[in-house]
N, C-alpha and C positions, 0 to 999 in steps of 0.2 A: 431548533431543534431542542428536545428536553431530554437530559438522564432523569433515572428515579432517584438518583441520594448525590450529592455534591463531595462523597466519599473518595481519596484519590489514593490508589497504592503504586510506589514507588519503589518495592521491591524487584521489579524486574525489569527497571530503567539503568541503565549507562550512560551517564552526563557527562561529556567529554568536550564540553562545549569549552572554547579558552584554553584547549589542551592539547597534547598529539595520543599519543598508545595507540592502543587497537591490537591485536591477532599478530598482524602478519603471517601467517602461517605460507602462502605462499599457493594457494591453490586457486587455479585461476580457473573458475567459475561462479556465473552469477546466475538472477534470475533470469527465464529465458532459452538459459543454455547457450548464453554467448562467453566469450574469453575475457578477461579481464580488458584482451587488446577492444573488443568493442562493447563494454562499458560504458562510455558516456553518449556513440549513441544508444543506447538501448535502454537508458537507465531514462535520457533526455525524456524519450517517446513514453514513458508508463507510468510518469508523472500524470498523476489524475485533475490535479488540483489542489489549494493551499486553502486557508481561510485568512490571514488579515489582512489589514487596512483596504480590501476593494470587498470587503463581502459583499453580501445585496440585503441579508436579515440580519440585524442587529447592529453593535456597535464593532470598530474594527479591535483587534483584539492585538494585545503589547506583547514584545519578549525581551523578557530580564534576562541578564548572562546567565553563566554555567554556577552549579555549586554541586555538591554530592547529591545524591541521592535523597540523603534526609532532609539537606536544606529542600530539596522540590518538593518533597510528601510537606513540611511544615507550611509551605507556603502556598501549597494548590489545597490543602484540607484546610484554608480558611473561607469562609461566605463567600460566596462570588466567586472564587479564584476561576474558577473551570471558566468560566464568562468573560474573564478580563486576560488572558494573560495565555498565547499558543501554547506554551511547554505544559502546562494545566489542560487544557481540552484537548490534547491531541494525546495526553497521559490517561486521561479519562477516558477516551473511547478508544483506547488499545484495553485501558481494563474491558470493558463491555464488550468490546472483540472477545478476546479470550473466555470472561468466563459465559458466554453464548455460548462458543466451539467445545468449551468443558461440559458445559452440560449437554449437549449436544451429541461427543463421542462417550460418554456416559452411561447416556440412554441406549445406545447402542454396544455396550459392555467393552467401551471401551477406553483407554486413557489416554488424557488428552498433555499432550508436555506443551507449554506454557514458551513462546521464541521468549527474547530480548528485543528488548528497543533502547536505539543508542541514539542520543542524540548528540552532533557533532557541529562544529565548524570550519569553513576553511577544508579541511583534511582528515580527513581516518583511512587507517589500516585496519581491513579487513580480512577475514580468512578469503575473500575472493580476489583479495589483493590490493592495493593503496589506492582512494580514489577521492578527488577533490569534491570541493562541494558544488561543482556545475556540472556532474551527473546528478542529482535530485534524489529525491527518495528510493529506497535501492533495499530487497531483500538479499541476503549472501545464506543459499545453500546446506554452505559448510558450518557455517558459528549458526547458525540459524539465527541471527538478527535482524531486525529492522532497521535502518539506519535512515536519519533524517536530520538535515539542517532545516529547521524552521525557518531562517532569513532566506535563502536559498528558494525553499519552497514556496514563501509569499511573493516572491520575485516571480516564478514563473506563473503562478496565478494569474498574478494582473496579465503578464506578455497570453498566455494561451486563451484569456480570457475563462476557465473555468473555475464560475466565482460561486458565491456560497459559502457558506459554515460547515454545510454536509459534506459537501466536494470534500474535507480536512480528513473526514471520518470515512470517506470513503476512500480515499487514497489507502489511509491507514489496512482497513478491510481487503482493499486487495492484495497488500504486502502480506498480511494476514494467511491470506489465498494462497499464496506461493509456500508458504508453512507448509500449510495443509498437503502442500501435491508433494514435498517432503516428508511429513511425517505418513503419507499414505502410499511414498515411492512411485509415483507421478514422474514428478524429477528426474530418481534416478531412470526410466524405463524410457522417458524423452530422449536422456544426457547419452545412453547407451543405444536411441535409437539414429541419435541425430553423427552419432563415430562412426555408424555403420552403412549410412547413406549420407554423406554431406551433403550432396544435394537438397537433400529435403531439409537442411537445419533453419531458414528461414521457415518455412510452413510449421514447422515443428513447434519454431518458434512461437507463431502467432497462437497455434492450437492453446500451447501453455498457458498464453498469456488471455485468450478470451473467459478457460475456465477460470483462471482467479477474478477476472469481473464478473464470471455468473458469481462464482463465491463470493462477493461483495453483496450483492444479489439477494442471496438466501440468506445469507449474514440480515441484511435491511429487515429483510420480512420476520426473521424470527427471533430479532431482537424488537421489534416492534410487539409481535404478538405475547412476546416476552415482559413486559413492562420493564426490558432495560432501557428505551430510547422511544420517544414519542416521533414518528416519522409521517408527515402528513405528504400531500401533493406537493408542496413545496419542496422537502426535501429530495423528492422522489424528481422533479425535476430538476434540479441544481446535480445530485447523482447523473442520470441523464445525459445534460448539458456537459461532465465532465468527462465519461466517455467517452461523446462525440467530440469533444474541441481536442482531445489527444490520440484521435484516430491518423493512423498513418499516413491516408491519404490528403488529411486535412496539414498535416505538419509538411509532408513533402510539398505539399501545395505552396504553402510558406515560401520557399524557394523554389520556386518555379516549373520544378521536376519533378509528377507523380508517375513509379515505377512499382506497379502490384508487385512486381517479381522481389524485390528489396526487403517487403514488406515484412517487424517483426511482431508486431500488435493486433495486428489488423484496420481495417478499413471503422468511419465511425461510426458507419449502419450497424458493423459487426459487434464493436465495443457496445452498444446501445441495445442491439437487440440478444446476446449475450448479458447481461446486468437485467435485463427484464424477465432471460430464460429463470435465473435462479432467484429472481425477486416474486413470479410469479408461481413459479415451482418450490421452494422454500426447502427443498430437500438437497442434499452434495451429487446423492442420484441426479437430481433431476438435470446435471451439469454436464452428464456423461462422462467418456473414460476418455483419456489421452495415453499416449500415441493413437486417434482413430482413424479413419481411411474414407 
């Protein structure tokens, strides 16, 4: 995939690699409606793929240590950096995702508030509680941040087989999709519905996750037609492969016990189909409303 330019903006980045910290508000709620007790489970199946070391298109990316956001900006704005370093590539994708959604909101007379991106290693304290790197990438609604451990993202990409650099942009687009759900009130409505009807908690979580997949598809088309990112058949195949690789059925099959009643993100086919729905529809409206019956 190719970006329209190599300019990287680190103003929305909190680089916590190599350090502790975080918000630690104690609000036990994360993406998909699970409490912090379920964070490890649902975040492992949220991961959609990563891009270093096993990419099927282009050289493997490398990952330097952390620093200040200014340090990252300086390094990432050197020639070729976004195609050399994982943190620069993911940050650039994050920039383009926010640029596209800000323009889209503006066209409809709305104001888009950007999420923040947090790089961490080993562990991080968030508005949803404390998480280790083992939980994978995630979005926390209370603090409106996307959290990514780049090293573990690459490890999961290798283990789950969701290959290609575009899979790395896709996971960021999926997590920002959860931010859209926070901005539009969808996340709050789902949380209320889950509290009112606990027996439907998993089913409602699936609705939320599939809509985030759909939003990732919408972004792909808008970014491509708007000239932000060049997305061709190879990138589309990578996104679809990533979505299928982390369907609940495929993940459970690895453990030997497939039980649809416990799904929180949807099957491989559902995830693929919802990405395509957004990709073809190219509007948030094409992704429907949540909760739905």
